[in-house]
MARMAR-903748 format. One record per atom (N, C-alpha, C): residue number from 1; residue in one letter; atom name; z, x, y. Coordinates in steps of 0.2 Angstrom, whole numbers, always signed. Layout:
REM residues N
+-----+---+----+-------+-------+-------+
!   k ! r !  a !     Z !     X !     Y !
+-----+---+----+-------+-------+-------+
! NUM ! A ! CA !     Z !     X !     Y !
...
+-----+---+----+-------+-------+-------+
***
This chain:
REM residues 121
+-----+---+----+-------+-------+-------+
!   k ! r !  a !     Z !     X !     Y !
+-----+---+----+-------+-------+-------+
!   1 ! M !  N !    -9 !   +37 !   +66 !
!   1 ! M ! CA !    -7 !   +32 !   +61 !
!   1 ! M !  C !    -6 !   +36 !   +55 !
!   2 ! N !  N !    +0 !   +35 !   +52 !
!   2 ! N ! CA !    +2 !   +38 !   +45 !
!   2 ! N !  C !    +1 !   +32 !   +40 !
!   3 ! I !  N !    -3 !   +34 !   +35 !
!   3 ! I ! CA !    -4 !   +29 !   +30 !
!   3 ! I !  C !    -2 !   +32 !   +23 !
!   4 ! L !  N !    +1 !   +28 !   +19 !
!   4 ! L ! CA !    +3 !   +30 !   +12 !
!   4 ! L !  C !    +0 !   +26 !    +7 !
!   5 ! I !  N !    -4 !   +29 !    +2 !
!   5 ! I ! CA !    -7 !   +26 !    -4 !
!   5 ! I !  C !    -2 !   +28 !   -10 !
!   6 ! A !  N !    +0 !   +23 !   -13 !
!   6 ! A ! CA !    +4 !   +24 !   -19 !
!   6 ! A !  C !    +0 !   +21 !   -25 !
!   7 ! D !  N !    -3 !   +25 !   -29 !
!   7 ! D ! CA !    -7 !   +22 !   -34 !
!   7 ! D !  C !    -8 !   +28 !   -39 !
!   8 ! D !  N !    -7 !   +26 !   -46 !
!   8 ! D ! CA !    -8 !   +31 !   -51 !
!   8 ! D !  C !   -15 !   +32 !   -54 !
!   9 ! D !  N !   -19 !   +28 !   -51 !
!   9 ! D ! CA !   -26 !   +28 !   -54 !
!   9 ! D !  C !   -30 !   +33 !   -49 !
!  10 ! F !  N !   -33 !   +39 !   -52 !
!  10 ! F ! CA !   -36 !   +44 !   -48 !
!  10 ! F !  C !   -42 !   +41 !   -44 !
!  11 ! I !  N !   -46 !   +38 !   -48 !
!  11 ! I ! CA !   -53 !   +36 !   -45 !
!  11 ! I !  C !   -51 !   +30 !   -39 !
!  12 ! S !  N !   -47 !   +26 !   -41 !
!  12 ! S ! CA !   -45 !   +21 !   -35 !
!  12 ! S !  C !   -43 !   +24 !   -29 !
!  13 ! T !  N !   -38 !   +29 !   -30 !
!  13 ! T ! CA !   -35 !   +32 !   -25 !
!  13 ! T !  C !   -40 !   +36 !   -21 !
!  14 ! E !  N !   -45 !   +40 !   -24 !
!  14 ! E ! CA !   -50 !   +44 !   -20 !
!  14 ! E !  C !   -54 !   +39 !   -16 !
!  15 ! V !  N !   -56 !   +33 !   -19 !
!  15 ! V ! CA !   -61 !   +29 !   -16 !
!  15 ! V !  C !   -57 !   +26 !    -9 !
!  16 ! L !  N !   -51 !   +24 !   -10 !
!  16 ! L ! CA !   -47 !   +21 !    -5 !
!  16 ! L !  C !   -46 !   +27 !    +1 !
!  17 ! K !  N !   -44 !   +33 !    -2 !
!  17 ! K ! CA !   -43 !   +38 !    +3 !
!  17 ! K !  C !   -49 !   +39 !    +7 !
!  18 ! A !  N !   -55 !   +39 !    +4 !
!  18 ! A ! CA !   -61 !   +40 !    +8 !
!  18 ! A !  C !   -62 !   +35 !   +13 !
!  19 ! M !  N !   -61 !   +29 !   +11 !
!  19 ! M ! CA !   -62 !   +23 !   +16 !
!  19 ! M !  C !   -56 !   +23 !   +22 !
!  20 ! L !  N !   -50 !   +26 !   +20 !
!  20 ! L ! CA !   -45 !   +26 !   +25 !
!  20 ! L !  C !   -45 !   +32 !   +30 !
!  21 ! T !  N !   -49 !   +37 !   +28 !
!  21 ! T ! CA !   -49 !   +43 !   +33 !
!  21 ! T !  C !   -50 !   +42 !   +40 !
!  22 ! Q !  N !   -55 !   +37 !   +41 !
!  22 ! Q ! CA !   -57 !   +35 !   +48 !
!  22 ! Q !  C !   -51 !   +32 !   +52 !
!  23 ! Y !  N !   -46 !   +29 !   +48 !
!  23 ! Y ! CA !   -40 !   +26 !   +52 !
!  23 ! Y !  C !   -34 !   +31 !   +52 !
!  24 ! A !  N !   -34 !   +35 !   +48 !
!  24 ! A ! CA !   -27 !   +39 !   +47 !
!  24 ! A !  C !   -27 !   +45 !   +51 !
!  25 ! E !  N !   -22 !   +47 !   +54 !
!  25 ! E ! CA !   -20 !   +53 !   +57 !
!  25 ! E !  C !   -18 !   +57 !   +51 !
!  26 ! N !  N !   -13 !   +54 !   +47 !
!  26 ! N ! CA !   -10 !   +58 !   +41 !
!  26 ! N !  C !   -11 !   +53 !   +36 !
!  27 ! L !  N !   -14 !   +55 !   +30 !
!  27 ! L ! CA !   -14 !   +51 !   +24 !
!  27 ! L !  C !   -10 !   +54 !   +19 !
!  28 ! Y !  N !    -5 !   +50 !   +16 !
!  28 ! Y ! CA !    -1 !   +53 !   +11 !
!  28 ! Y !  C !    -3 !   +49 !    +4 !
!  29 ! H !  N !    -1 !   +52 !    -1 !
!  29 ! H ! CA !    -2 !   +49 !    -8 !
!  29 ! H !  C !    +4 !   +50 !   -12 !
!  30 ! A !  N !    +5 !   +45 !   -16 !
!  30 ! A ! CA !   +11 !   +46 !   -21 !
!  30 ! A !  C !    +8 !   +43 !   -27 !
!  31 ! E !  N !   +10 !   +46 !   -33 !
!  31 ! E ! CA !    +7 !   +44 !   -39 !
!  31 ! E !  C !   +11 !   +39 !   -43 !
!  32 ! N !  N !   +17 !   +37 !   -40 !
!  32 ! N ! CA !   +22 !   +32 !   -43 !
!  32 ! N !  C !   +26 !   +30 !   -38 !
!  33 ! G !  N !   +30 !   +25 !   -39 !
!  33 ! G ! CA !   +35 !   +22 !   -35 !
!  33 ! G !  C !   +40 !   +26 !   -32 !
!  34 ! E !  N !   +43 !   +30 !   -36 !
!  34 ! E ! CA !   +48 !   +35 !   -34 !
!  34 ! E !  C !   +45 !   +40 !   -29 !
!  35 ! Q !  N !   +40 !   +43 !   -30 !
!  35 ! Q ! CA !   +36 !   +47 !   -25 !
!  35 ! Q !  C !   +35 !   +43 !   -19 !
!  36 ! A !  N !   +33 !   +37 !   -19 !
!  36 ! A ! CA !   +31 !   +33 !   -13 !
!  36 ! A !  C !   +38 !   +33 !    -9 !
!  37 ! L !  N !   +43 !   +31 !   -12 !
!  37 ! L ! CA !   +50 !   +30 !    -8 !
!  37 ! L !  C !   +52 !   +37 !    -5 !
!  38 ! Q !  N !   +51 !   +43 !    -8 !
!  38 ! Q ! CA !   +52 !   +49 !    -6 !
!  38 ! Q !  C !   +48 !   +51 !    +0 !
!  39 ! V !  N !   +41 !   +49 !    +0 !
!  39 ! V ! CA !   +37 !   +51 !    +5 !
!  39 ! V !  C !   +39 !   +46 !   +11 !
!  40 ! A !  N !   +40 !   +40 !   +10 !
!  40 ! A ! CA !   +43 !   +36 !   +15 !
!  40 ! A !  C !   +49 !   +38 !   +19 !
!  41 ! Q !  N !   +53 !   +41 !   +15 !
!  41 ! Q ! CA !   +60 !   +43 !   +17 !
!  41 ! Q !  C !   +59 !   +49 !   +22 !
!  42 ! H !  N !   +54 !   +53 !   +21 !
!  42 ! H ! CA !   +53 !   +59 !   +25 !
!  42 ! H !  C !   +48 !   +59 !   +30 !
!  43 ! N !  N !   +44 !   +53 !   +30 !
!  43 ! N ! CA !   +39 !   +53 !   +35 !
!  43 ! N !  C !   +39 !   +46 !   +38 !
!  44 ! A !  N !   +36 !   +45 !   +44 !
!  44 ! A ! CA !   +36 !   +38 !   +47 !
!  44 ! A !  C !   +29 !   +35 !   +46 !
!  45 ! I !  N !   +30 !   +31 !   +41 !
!  45 ! I ! CA !   +23 !   +27 !   +38 !
!  45 ! I !  C !   +22 !   +21 !   +42 !
!  46 ! D !  N !   +16 !   +20 !   +44 !
!  46 ! D ! CA !   +14 !   +15 !   +49 !
!  46 ! D !  C !   +11 !    +9 !   +44 !
!  47 ! I !  N !    +8 !   +10 !   +39 !
!  47 ! I ! CA !    +5 !    +5 !   +34 !
!  47 ! I !  C !    +5 !    +8 !   +27 !
!  48 ! F !  N !    +7 !    +4 !   +22 !
!  48 ! F ! CA !    +8 !    +6 !   +15 !
!  48 ! F !  C !    +2 !    +2 !   +11 !
!  49 ! F !  N !    -1 !    +6 !    +7 !
!  49 ! F ! CA !    -5 !    +3 !    +1 !
!  49 ! F !  C !    -2 !    +4 !    -5 !
!  50 ! I !  N !    +1 !    -1 !    -9 !
!  50 ! I ! CA !    +5 !    +1 !   -15 !
!  50 ! I !  C !    +2 !    -3 !   -21 !
!  51 ! D !  N !    +0 !    +1 !   -26 !
!  51 ! D ! CA !    -2 !    -2 !   -32 !
!  51 ! D !  C !    +3 !    -6 !   -35 !
!  52 ! Y !  N !    +1 !   -12 !   -38 !
!  52 ! Y ! CA !    +6 !   -16 !   -41 !
!  52 ! Y !  C !    +8 !   -13 !   -48 !
!  53 ! E !  N !    +4 !   -10 !   -52 !
!  53 ! E ! CA !    +6 !    -8 !   -58 !
!  53 ! E !  C !    +6 !    +0 !   -58 !
!  54 ! M !  N !   +12 !    +3 !   -58 !
!  54 ! M ! CA !   +13 !   +10 !   -58 !
!  54 ! M !  C !   +18 !   +12 !   -64 !
!  55 ! P !  N !   +18 !   +18 !   -66 !
!  55 ! P ! CA !   +21 !   +20 !   -72 !
!  55 ! P !  C !   +29 !   +19 !   -72 !
!  56 ! D !  N !   +32 !   +20 !   -66 !
!  56 ! D ! CA !   +39 !   +20 !   -66 !
!  56 ! D !  C !   +42 !   +14 !   -63 !
!  57 ! M !  N !   +39 !   +10 !   -58 !
!  57 ! M ! CA !   +41 !    +4 !   -56 !
!  57 ! M !  C !   +35 !    +0 !   -53 !
!  58 ! N !  N !   +35 !    -6 !   -53 !
!  58 ! N ! CA !   +30 !   -10 !   -50 !
!  58 ! N !  C !   +30 !   -10 !   -43 !
!  59 ! G !  N !   +24 !   -11 !   -40 !
!  59 ! G ! CA !   +24 !   -11 !   -32 !
!  59 ! G !  C !   +28 !   -16 !   -29 !
!  60 ! D !  N !   +30 !   -22 !   -32 !
!  60 ! D ! CA !   +35 !   -26 !   -29 !
!  60 ! D !  C !   +42 !   -23 !   -28 !
!  61 ! E !  N !   +44 !   -19 !   -33 !
!  61 ! E ! CA !   +50 !   -16 !   -33 !
!  61 ! E !  C !   +50 !   -11 !   -27 !
!  62 ! V !  N !   +45 !    -7 !   -26 !
!  62 ! V ! CA !   +44 !    -2 !   -21 !
!  62 ! V !  C !   +45 !    -6 !   -14 !
!  63 ! A !  N !   +41 !   -11 !   -14 !
!  63 ! A ! CA !   +41 !   -15 !    -7 !
!  63 ! A !  C !   +48 !   -18 !    -6 !
!  64 ! R !  N !   +52 !   -20 !   -11 !
!  64 ! R ! CA !   +59 !   -23 !   -10 !
!  64 ! R !  C !   +63 !   -17 !    -7 !
!  65 ! R !  N !   +62 !   -11 !   -10 !
!  65 ! R ! CA !   +66 !    -5 !    -8 !
!  65 ! R !  C !   +64 !    -3 !    -1 !
!  66 ! L !  N !   +58 !    -3 !    +1 !
!  66 ! L ! CA !   +56 !    -2 !    +8 !
!  66 ! L !  C !   +58 !    -7 !   +13 !
!  67 ! R !  N !   +58 !   -13 !   +11 !
!  67 ! R ! CA !   +60 !   -19 !   +15 !
!  67 ! R !  C !   +68 !   -18 !   +17 !
!  68 ! A !  N !   +71 !   -15 !   +12 !
!  68 ! A ! CA !   +79 !   -15 !   +13 !
!  68 ! A !  C !   +81 !   -10 !   +18 !
!  69 ! E !  N !   +76 !    -5 !   +20 !
!  69 ! E ! CA !   +77 !    +0 !   +25 !
!  69 ! E !  C !   +75 !    -3 !   +32 !
!  70 ! S !  N !   +79 !    -3 !   +37 !
!  70 ! S ! CA !   +78 !    -7 !   +43 !
!  70 ! S !  C !   +71 !    -4 !   +46 !
!  71 ! R !  N !   +70 !    +2 !   +46 !
!  71 ! R ! CA !   +64 !    +5 !   +49 !
!  71 ! R !  C !   +57 !    +2 !   +46 !
!  72 ! Y !  N !   +57 !    +0 !   +40 !
!  72 ! Y ! CA !   +51 !    -3 !   +37 !
!  72 ! Y !  C !   +52 !   -10 !   +36 !
!  73 ! A !  N !   +56 !   -14 !   +39 !
!  73 ! A ! CA !   +57 !   -21 !   +39 !
!  73 ! A !  C !   +51 !   -25 !   +41 !
!  74 ! E !  N !   +47 !   -22 !   +46 !
!  74 ! E ! CA !   +41 !   -25 !   +48 !
!  74 ! E !  C !   +35 !   -21 !   +47 !
!  75 ! T !  N !   +35 !   -16 !   +44 !
!  75 ! T ! CA !   +29 !   -12 !   +42 !
!  75 ! T !  C !   +24 !   -15 !   +37 !
!  76 ! P !  N !   +18 !   -16 !   +39 !
!  76 ! P ! CA !   +13 !   -19 !   +34 !
!  76 ! P !  C !   +13 !   -15 !   +27 !
!  77 ! I !  N !   +14 !   -19 !   +22 !
!  77 ! I ! CA !   +14 !   -17 !   +15 !
!  77 ! I !  C !    +8 !   -21 !   +12 !
!  78 ! I !  N !    +3 !   -17 !   +10 !
!  78 ! I ! CA !    -3 !   -21 !    +6 !
!  78 ! I !  C !    -2 !   -19 !    -1 !
!  79 ! A !  N !    -3 !   -24 !    -5 !
!  79 ! A ! CA !    -3 !   -23 !   -12 !
!  79 ! A !  C !   -10 !   -22 !   -14 !
!  80 ! I !  N !   -11 !   -17 !   -18 !
!  80 ! I ! CA !   -18 !   -15 !   -21 !
!  80 ! I !  C !   -17 !   -17 !   -29 !
!  81 ! T !  N !   -22 !   -21 !   -31 !
!  81 ! T ! CA !   -21 !   -23 !   -38 !
!  81 ! T !  C !   -28 !   -24 !   -41 !
!  82 ! S !  N !   -29 !   -24 !   -48 !
!  82 ! S ! CA !   -35 !   -25 !   -51 !
!  82 ! S !  C !   -34 !   -32 !   -54 !
!  83 ! H !  N !   -28 !   -35 !   -54 !
!  83 ! H ! CA !   -27 !   -42 !   -57 !
!  83 ! H !  C !   -26 !   -47 !   -51 !
!  84 ! Q !  N !   -27 !   -53 !   -53 !
!  84 ! Q ! CA !   -26 !   -58 !   -48 !
!  84 ! Q !  C !   -22 !   -64 !   -51 !
!  85 ! S !  N !   -17 !   -62 !   -55 !
!  85 ! S ! CA !   -13 !   -68 !   -58 !
!  85 ! S !  C !    -8 !   -71 !   -53 !
!  86 ! A !  N !    -7 !   -77 !   -54 !
!  86 ! A ! CA !    -3 !   -81 !   -49 !
!  86 ! A !  C !    +4 !   -78 !   -49 !
!  87 ! T !  N !    +7 !   -76 !   -55 !
!  87 ! T ! CA !   +13 !   -73 !   -56 !
!  87 ! T !  C !   +14 !   -66 !   -52 !
!  88 ! E !  N !    +9 !   -62 !   -53 !
!  88 ! E ! CA !    +9 !   -56 !   -49 !
!  88 ! E !  C !    +8 !   -57 !   -41 !
!  89 ! M !  N !    +4 !   -61 !   -39 !
!  89 ! M ! CA !    +3 !   -63 !   -32 !
!  89 ! M !  C !   +10 !   -65 !   -29 !
!  90 ! E !  N !   +13 !   -70 !   -33 !
!  90 ! E ! CA !   +20 !   -72 !   -31 !
!  90 ! E !  C !   +25 !   -67 !   -30 !
!  91 ! A !  N !   +25 !   -62 !   -35 !
!  91 ! A ! CA !   +30 !   -57 !   -35 !
!  91 ! A !  C !   +29 !   -52 !   -29 !
!  92 ! C !  N !   +22 !   -51 !   -27 !
!  92 ! C ! CA !   +21 !   -47 !   -21 !
!  92 ! C !  C !   +23 !   -51 !   -15 !
!  93 ! R !  N !   +22 !   -57 !   -14 !
!  93 ! R ! CA !   +24 !   -61 !    -9 !
!  93 ! R !  C !   +32 !   -61 !    -8 !
!  94 ! E !  N !   +35 !   -62 !   -14 !
!  94 ! E ! CA !   +43 !   -63 !   -14 !
!  94 ! E !  C !   +46 !   -56 !   -12 !
!  95 ! A !  N !   +42 !   -50 !   -13 !
!  95 ! A ! CA !   +45 !   -44 !   -12 !
!  95 ! A !  C !   +44 !   -42 !    -5 !
!  96 ! G !  N !   +40 !   -46 !    -1 !
!  96 ! G ! CA !   +39 !   -45 !    +6 !
!  96 ! G !  C !   +32 !   -41 !    +7 !
!  97 ! M !  N !   +28 !   -41 !    +3 !
!  97 ! M ! CA !   +21 !   -38 !    +4 !
!  97 ! M !  C !   +17 !   -43 !    +8 !
!  98 ! D !  N !   +13 !   -40 !   +13 !
!  98 ! D ! CA !   +10 !   -44 !   +18 !
!  98 ! D !  C !    +3 !   -47 !   +16 !
!  99 ! A !  N !    -1 !   -43 !   +11 !
!  99 ! A ! CA !    -7 !   -45 !    +9 !
!  99 ! A !  C !    -9 !   -41 !    +3 !
! 100 ! T !  N !   -15 !   -43 !    +0 !
! 100 ! T ! CA !   -17 !   -40 !    -6 !
! 100 ! T !  C !   -24 !   -37 !    -5 !
! 101 ! L !  N !   -26 !   -31 !    -8 !
! 101 ! L ! CA !   -32 !   -28 !    -8 !
! 101 ! L !  C !   -34 !   -28 !   -15 !
! 102 ! H !  N !   -39 !   -31 !   -17 !
! 102 ! H ! CA !   -41 !   -31 !   -24 !
! 102 ! H !  C !   -46 !   -25 !   -26 !
! 103 ! K !  N !   -44 !   -22 !   -32 !
! 103 ! K ! CA !   -48 !   -16 !   -34 !
! 103 ! K !  C !   -55 !   -19 !   -37 !
! 104 ! P !  N !   -60 !   -16 !   -37 !
! 104 ! P ! CA !   -61 !   -10 !   -32 !
! 104 ! P !  C !   -62 !   -12 !   -25 !
! 105 ! A !  N !   -59 !    -9 !   -21 !
! 105 ! A ! CA !   -58 !   -11 !   -14 !
! 105 ! A !  C !   -65 !   -10 !   -10 !
! 106 ! S !  N !   -67 !   -15 !    -7 !
! 106 ! S ! CA !   -73 !   -15 !    -3 !
! 106 ! S !  C !   -72 !   -13 !    +4 !
! 107 ! P !  N !   -77 !    -9 !    +7 !
! 107 ! P ! CA !   -76 !    -7 !   +14 !
! 107 ! P !  C !   -75 !   -13 !   +19 !
! 108 ! D !  N !   -78 !   -18 !   +18 !
! 108 ! D ! CA !   -77 !   -24 !   +22 !
! 108 ! D !  C !   -71 !   -27 !   +21 !
! 109 ! A !  N !   -68 !   -28 !   +15 !
! 109 ! A ! CA !   -61 !   -31 !   +14 !
! 109 ! A !  C !   -56 !   -26 !   +18 !
! 110 ! L !  N !   -57 !   -20 !   +17 !
! 110 ! L ! CA !   -52 !   -15 !   +20 !
! 110 ! L !  C !   -53 !   -15 !   +28 !
! 111 ! A !  N !   -59 !   -16 !   +30 !
! 111 ! A ! CA !   -59 !   -16 !   +38 !
! 111 ! A !  C !   -56 !   -23 !   +40 !
! 112 ! E !  N !   -57 !   -28 !   +37 !
! 112 ! E ! CA !   -54 !   -34 !   +39 !
! 112 ! E !  C !   -46 !   -34 !   +39 !
! 113 ! L !  N !   -43 !   -31 !   +34 !
! 113 ! L ! CA !   -36 !   -30 !   +33 !
! 113 ! L !  C !   -34 !   -25 !   +39 !
! 114 ! M !  N !   -37 !   -20 !   +40 !
! 114 ! M ! CA !   -35 !   -15 !   +46 !
! 114 ! M !  C !   -36 !   -19 !   +52 !
! 115 ! S !  N !   -41 !   -23 !   +53 !
! 115 ! S ! CA !   -41 !   -27 !   +60 !
! 115 ! S !  C !   -36 !   -32 !   +60 !
! 116 ! Q !  N !   -34 !   -35 !   +55 !
! 116 ! Q ! CA !   -29 !   -40 !   +55 !
! 116 ! Q !  C !   -22 !   -37 !   +57 !
! 117 ! Y !  N !   -21 !   -30 !   +55 !
! 117 ! Y ! CA !   -15 !   -27 !   +57 !
! 117 ! Y !  C !   -16 !   -22 !   +63 !
! 118 ! Q !  N !   -21 !   -24 !   +67 !
! 118 ! Q ! CA !   -23 !   -20 !   +73 !
! 118 ! Q !  C !   -23 !   -13 !   +72 !
! 119 ! V !  N !   -26 !   -10 !   +67 !
! 119 ! V ! CA !   -27 !    -3 !   +66 !
! 119 ! V !  C !   -34 !    -2 !   +68 !
! 120 ! S !  N !   -35 !    +3 !   +72 !
! 120 ! S ! CA !   -42 !    +4 !   +74 !
! 120 ! S !  C !   -44 !   +11 !   +72 !
! 121 ! R !  N !   -50 !   +12 !   +72 !
! 121 ! R ! CA !   -53 !   +18 !   +70 !
! 121 ! R !  C !   -53 !   +24 !   +75 !
+-----+---+----+-------+-------+-------+
***
């Protein structure tokens, strides 16, 4: 399982990485949207965790660009966010994001998401 985390927040990323290591064969990290798109271009990613707020582009824009590529049309894209505004959640849905994981991510919430997308340890 190849997992990509795109998040510019160091602490959030490290916490999520620690929780995802049990699921990932390869765990990739990008600090911004452009890096995330580059990693996705050069690797076969099985599930994405994309922060909604990043320095160069929002997570919904990254999701739109990923969805435009046929190989990622059905790949799970999870929004990670510290906000829960209706506008942000709608933007994520419209961009084709499949679910939302709120920061700080809990192990139980992550396990439920991974189970939902049939990712095993």
